[in-house]
RORO-174059 format. One record per residue (C-alpha): x, z, y; residue in one letter. Coordinates in steps of 0.25 Angstrom, whole numbers, plus 5000, padded with zeros to 4 digits. Last residue first. Layout:
<atoms>
c1; c3; c2; rest
X; Z; Y; A $
...
</atoms>
This chain:
<atoms>
c1; c3; c2; rest
5047; 4767; 5051; F $
5049; 4765; 5036; S $
5063; 4764; 5032; N $
5070; 4760; 5019; G $
5078; 4749; 5025; T $
5068; 4739; 5019; G $
5057; 4746; 5027; R $
5064; 4743; 5040; Y $
5065; 4729; 5035; S $
5077; 4724; 5027; P $
5084; 4711; 5028; V $
5084; 4698; 5021; T $
5093; 4688; 5027; E $
5095; 4673; 5031; A $
5082; 4669; 5023; F $
5082; 4654; 5024; S $
5075; 4642; 5031; S $
5080; 4645; 5045; G $
5083; 4660; 5045; S $
5073; 4669; 5038; L $
5075; 4683; 5037; L $
5069; 4690; 5025; H $
5064; 4704; 5027; V $
5065; 4715; 5018; Q $
5059; 4729; 5014; N $
5045; 4724; 5017; T $
5031; 4729; 5022; H $
5036; 4736; 5034; E $
5041; 4722; 5038; F $
5028; 4717; 5042; L $
5026; 4728; 5053; E $
5037; 4722; 5061; G $
5028; 4712; 5069; S $
5013; 4712; 5068; K $
5003; 4702; 5062; A $
5012; 4698; 5050; H $
5015; 4684; 5048; R $
5012; 4678; 5034; F $
5020; 4669; 5024; W $
5013; 4663; 5011; V $
5023; 4662; 4999; L $
5019; 4653; 4988; D $
5019; 4660; 4974; G $
5005; 4655; 4970; I $
5003; 4642; 4977; E $
4999; 4639; 4991; L $
4993; 4625; 4996; T $
4978; 4630; 4995; A $
4981; 4641; 5005; A $
4987; 4632; 5016; A $
4973; 4628; 5021; R $
4968; 4642; 5023; G $
4966; 4654; 5014; T $
4975; 4666; 5010; L $
4972; 4677; 5001; P $
4980; 4690; 5004; S $
4984; 4699; 4992; Q $
4990; 4713; 4990; V $
4989; 4720; 5003; E $
4979; 4709; 5009; G $
4979; 4700; 5021; A $
4965; 4695; 5023; G $
4955; 4698; 5011; E $
4942; 4694; 5017; L $
4945; 4685; 5028; G $
4956; 4677; 5020; T $
4970; 4675; 5026; L $
4973; 4662; 5031; E $
4983; 4651; 5028; L $
4986; 4638; 5035; G $
5001; 4638; 5037; V $
5009; 4641; 5025; P $
5014; 4651; 5031; L $
5008; 4660; 5041; W $
4997; 4669; 5035; P $
4995; 4679; 5047; V $
4996; 4694; 5043; P $
4984; 4702; 5048; V $
4984; 4711; 5060; R $
4978; 4700; 5069; D $
4965; 4699; 5060; K $
4962; 4714; 5064; G $
4965; 4728; 5062; P $
4970; 4735; 5075; P $
4985; 4737; 5074; G $
4995; 4736; 5062; S $
4997; 4724; 5055; A $
4992; 4720; 5041; I $
5002; 4716; 5030; F $
4992; 4711; 5019; G $
5001; 4700; 5014; G $
5000; 4704; 4999; G $
5001; 4693; 4988; A $
4996; 4680; 4993; V $
4982; 4673; 4989; T $
4980; 4658; 4991; A $
4966; 4653; 4993; I $
4961; 4639; 4994; Q $
4963; 4635; 4979; P $
4957; 4649; 4975; T $
4962; 4662; 4971; P $
4976; 4657; 4972; R $
4985; 4669; 4970; R $
4999; 4675; 4972; V $
5003; 4668; 4985; V $
5016; 4674; 4989; P $
5018; 4683; 5002; V $
5028; 4680; 5014; G $
5030; 4688; 5026; F $
5033; 4683; 5040; F $
5040; 4686; 5053; A $
5045; 4677; 5063; A $
5033; 4671; 5070; P $
5038; 4663; 5082; R $
5036; 4667; 5096; P $
5026; 4660; 5106; R $
5026; 4668; 5119; F $
5018; 4671; 5132; S $
5004; 4667; 5127; Q $
5005; 4676; 5115; Y $
4998; 4670; 5102; H $
5005; 4676; 5090; D $
5011; 4690; 5091; F $
5001; 4696; 5082; L $
5005; 4687; 5071; G $
5019; 4693; 5071; P $
5031; 4688; 5079; V $
5044; 4692; 5073; L $
5052; 4693; 5086; L $
5041; 4695; 5096; G $
5036; 4707; 5088; S $
5049; 4714; 5092; G $
5050; 4715; 5107; A $
5052; 4726; 5118; A $
5056; 4724; 5132; V $
5067; 4729; 5141; E $
5070; 4734; 5155; T $
5055; 4734; 5161; V $
5053; 4738; 5175; V $
5055; 4724; 5180; P $
5043; 4719; 5172; D $
5046; 4705; 5168; A $
5051; 4710; 5154; A $
5037; 4715; 5151; S $
5030; 4702; 5155; S $
5039; 4693; 5147; E $
5041; 4701; 5135; I $
5026; 4704; 5133; S $
5022; 4699; 5119; G $
5035; 4704; 5113; S $
5034; 4718; 5119; G $
5034; 4725; 5132; G $
5041; 4736; 5139; A $
5054; 4745; 5139; N $
5059; 4751; 5151; W $
5074; 4755; 5149; F $
5085; 4764; 5153; E $
5077; 4772; 5163; L $
5083; 4780; 5175; E $
5075; 4792; 5177; V $
5065; 4800; 5185; L $
5063; 4793; 5198; H $
5064; 4780; 5191; A $
5052; 4784; 5182; L $
5043; 4783; 5194; A $
5047; 4769; 5197; T $
5047; 4765; 5183; N $
5033; 4770; 5182; I $
5028; 4762; 5194; A $
5035; 4749; 5189; A $
5029; 4751; 5175; R $
5015; 4753; 5180; R $
5016; 4741; 5189; E $
5021; 4732; 5178; A $
5011; 4737; 5168; L $
4999; 4733; 5177; Q $
5004; 4719; 5179; D $
5008; 4717; 5164; I $
4994; 4723; 5160; S $
4986; 4714; 5169; A $
4994; 4702; 5163; A $
4992; 4707; 5149; K $
4977; 4709; 5151; L $
4975; 4695; 5157; R $
4983; 4689; 5144; R $
4974; 4697; 5135; V $
4961; 4692; 5142; V $
4966; 4678; 5141; L $
4969; 4680; 5126; S $
4955; 4685; 5124; K $
4949; 4673; 5130; A $
4958; 4663; 5123; R $
4956; 4669; 5109; Q $
4956; 4657; 5101; H $
4971; 4656; 5100; P $
4977; 4670; 5105; V $
4985; 4669; 5118; A $
4987; 4683; 5122; D $
4992; 4690; 5110; P $
4994; 4706; 5112; V $
5006; 4713; 5110; G $
5015; 4713; 5122; A $
5004; 4713; 5133; V $
4995; 4724; 5127; Q $
5007; 4730; 5121; G $
5013; 4734; 5135; E $
5024; 4743; 5130; Y $
5030; 4751; 5142; T $
5042; 4759; 5138; M $
5051; 4768; 5147; V $
5065; 4772; 5145; G $
5077; 4782; 5146; V $
5071; 4796; 5148; L $
5081; 4806; 5142; T $
5077; 4818; 5134; F $
5084; 4831; 5130; G $
5080; 4839; 5141; P $
5066; 4837; 5147; R $
5064; 4834; 5161; R $
5067; 4819; 5160; T $
5056; 4818; 5149; I $
5046; 4826; 5157; E $
5048; 4818; 5169; E $
5047; 4805; 5161; A $
5034; 4810; 5156; L $
5028; 4813; 5169; A $
5033; 4800; 5175; T $
5026; 4792; 5164; V $
5013; 4799; 5166; G $
5013; 4798; 5181; A $
5017; 4783; 5181; V $
5005; 4779; 5173; D $
5003; 4775; 5158; H $
5009; 4786; 5149; L $
5000; 4789; 5137; P $
5008; 4779; 5129; S $
5004; 4770; 5118; R $
4990; 4764; 5117; K $
4994; 4750; 5117; P $
4987; 4741; 5128; G $
4975; 4740; 5137; V $
4970; 4753; 5142; H $
4956; 4753; 5148; Q $
4951; 4763; 5159; S $
4953; 4754; 5171; A $
4962; 4743; 5165; L $
4975; 4750; 5161; R $
4985; 4740; 5153; L $
4994; 4747; 5143; G $
5009; 4750; 5146; A $
5009; 4765; 5142; D $
5022; 4771; 5145; V $
5032; 4774; 5134; D $
5043; 4783; 5139; I $
5057; 4782; 5134; A $
5066; 4794; 5129; I $
5080; 4796; 5125; R $
5083; 4809; 5118; I $
5094; 4817; 5124; P $
5103; 4824; 5114; V $
5106; 4838; 5118; A $
5092; 4842; 5117; K $
5094; 4851; 5105; S $
5085; 4857; 5095; S $
5077; 4844; 5093; R $
5065; 4841; 5085; V $
5054; 4847; 5094; S $
5061; 4841; 5107; D $
5058; 4827; 5102; V $
5043; 4831; 5099; V $
5042; 4837; 5113; D $
5047; 4824; 5119; L $
5036; 4816; 5112; H $
5026; 4827; 5118; A $
5031; 4823; 5132; A $
5023; 4810; 5130; D $
5026; 4795; 5130; D $
5038; 4795; 5123; V $
5048; 4784; 5117; M $
5061; 4789; 5111; L $
5074; 4781; 5114; T $
5084; 4780; 5103; I $
5099; 4777; 5104; A $
5104; 4789; 5111; A $
5096; 4799; 5102; A $
5101; 4791; 5090; A $
5115; 4794; 5093; S $
5113; 4808; 5098; P $
5106; 4811; 5084; S $
5099; 4824; 5082; S $
5087; 4820; 5092; V $
5085; 4807; 5085; L $
5084; 4813; 5071; R $
5075; 4824; 5075; A $
5066; 4813; 5082; L $
5066; 4806; 5068; A $
5061; 4819; 5061; A $
5051; 4822; 5072; R $
5044; 4808; 5072; D $
5037; 4810; 5085; V $
5041; 4796; 5090; S $
5036; 4789; 5103; P $
5035; 4774; 5102; Y $
5044; 4762; 5105; G $
5057; 4770; 5102; M $
5069; 4764; 5109; V $
5081; 4761; 5102; L $
5094; 4757; 5108; D $
5106; 4761; 5098; D $
5104; 4753; 5086; L $
5114; 4756; 5075; G $
5106; 4751; 5063; R $
5106; 4763; 5054; E $
5106; 4775; 5065; Q $
5099; 4768; 5076; H $
5089; 4759; 5069; L $
5086; 4771; 5060; W $
5084; 4781; 5072; L $
5075; 4770; 5078; A $
5067; 4768; 5065; E $
5065; 4783; 5064; R $
5060; 4783; 5078; L $
5050; 4773; 5075; S $
5045; 4761; 5083; Y $
5059; 4756; 5089; A $
5061; 4748; 5101; L $
5075; 4743; 5099; V $
5086; 4739; 5108; G $
5091; 4726; 5115; A $
5086; 4712; 5113; F $
5092; 4702; 5124; G $
5104; 4698; 5116; P $
5100; 4696; 5101; M $
5106; 4706; 5092; A $
5094; 4715; 5094; L $
5085; 4705; 5088; A $
5093; 4704; 5075; R $
5095; 4719; 5074; D $
5080; 4721; 5074; I $
5078; 4710; 5064; L $
5088; 4716; 5055; A $
5082; 4729; 5056; P $
5068; 4724; 5052; V $
5056; 4732; 5058; R $
5053; 4721; 5068; L $
5041; 4724; 5077; S $
5044; 4739; 5076; K $
5058; 4736; 5080; S $
5054; 4732; 5095; A $
5067; 4726; 5099; V $
5070; 4729; 5114; R $
5071; 4716; 5122; I $
5080; 4716; 5135; P $
5075; 4709; 5147; T $
5082; 4696; 5149; G $
5070; 4687; 5150; G $
5061; 4694; 5140; A $
5054; 4681; 5136; R $
5067; 4674; 5133; R $
5072; 4686; 5124; L $
5058; 4686; 5117; L $
5060; 4671; 5115; D $
5074; 4673; 5109; A $
5069; 4684; 5100; A $
5058; 4675; 5095; N $
5067; 4664; 5092; A $
5076; 4674; 5084; D $
5064; 4679; 5076; F $
5059; 4664; 5073; A $
5073; 4660; 5068; D $
5074; 4673; 5061; L $
5061; 4671; 5053; D $
5058; 4685; 5047; V $
5053; 4685; 5033; V $
5045; 4696; 5024; M $
5042; 4692; 5010; A $
5030; 4699; 5004; P $
5035; 4696; 4994; T $
5049; 4696; 4988; Q $
5057; 4684; 4991; L $
5063; 4677; 4978; P $
5078; 4678; 4978; T $
5089; 4670; 4984; P $
5079; 4665; 4995; A $
5080; 4649; 4996; A $
5065; 4647; 4992; A $
5061; 4658; 5002; V $
5070; 4652; 5013; A $
5065; 4638; 5011; A $
5050; 4642; 5011; S $
5052; 4650; 5024; L $
5059; 4639; 5031; R $
5048; 4629; 5026; P $
5037; 4638; 5031; A $
5044; 4641; 5045; L $
5043; 4627; 5050; R $
5028; 4627; 5050; H $
5027; 4641; 5058; R $
5038; 4636; 5067; E $
5030; 4624; 5071; I $
5018; 4633; 5072; E $
5025; 4643; 5082; A $
5030; 4632; 5091; D $
5045; 4632; 5094; I $
5049; 4642; 5105; M $
</atoms>
């Protein structure tokens, strides 16, 4: 792929040309996705997957047109949804028929809709890690004539003595716990066990080649290697045990940062990816891949408090997760801007310093990257799709369709 810094400098005139040619002035914050970068990232994900199908993680996109665009590419198949109401909407309004929940749901209103619709029940797979999740489903239905598709979420964290490294997700870790729940699912009427998920977030979601953090990055890479080896053994053992109970349709694993290692495991039948398509700030500095940033938001300069400072309107879109500098949006264009230490990225204004600040005039647009993929589009109704040096289309986000998932 082309060097990221070269693409960064090429992006500036493309954005400027597209903004200048827009039929009406862009409302700010202006949310933009670079389709050239999006498509290049998709191709690179497919290359890294080596023929293993990629399920689109909708949480990391949240724009229906972008989900459709990914699914239209050979090699991408199905959606990993983050909300049951979202999955129902994608099925009923967008016609998608291969939706797997990435997380358990206890949304009784949404579950009632699911169990009352044979079409939705055939298209959507619920994720569980406790028999209590099955109880919630049973509590909203009067008949078990329509079987509900179920997948088991298995903890994929690294166990080192008494330490657990990885996302705190499922309580299921060993063969005994997984098979006990699988037996319960197969024993209960109205449920069909079809899949398993093992999401190794400590491999997929942690940068491991961070500049000026060589020692820490080396430790992260060693932990990743140990996690991959340990998880391969556990997956094989769990898969062997489950084979005596049920014939699974799929085994989902990984994320954008672990495509190669997840796909290399013979147990895994599909991998998930979403952030690798848009490439937020947290996905910089991976040793295994160099994707192109594809999602940006533009806000205007509204003040010049000093000749060395330019203040933009808003920009304070802070990402979820542990508070820290890595959750703050990154000033991207023009190159050479920095947030101030005292104000940072604010709800109504964000002062910027750095060598480029003195060149900015009131009304100029400054472009940022969000720290996490998908979350940015909860702050807008519409997204401008950049192709070449013009906006090919303006499309709604989930919020723009009237939804808040």
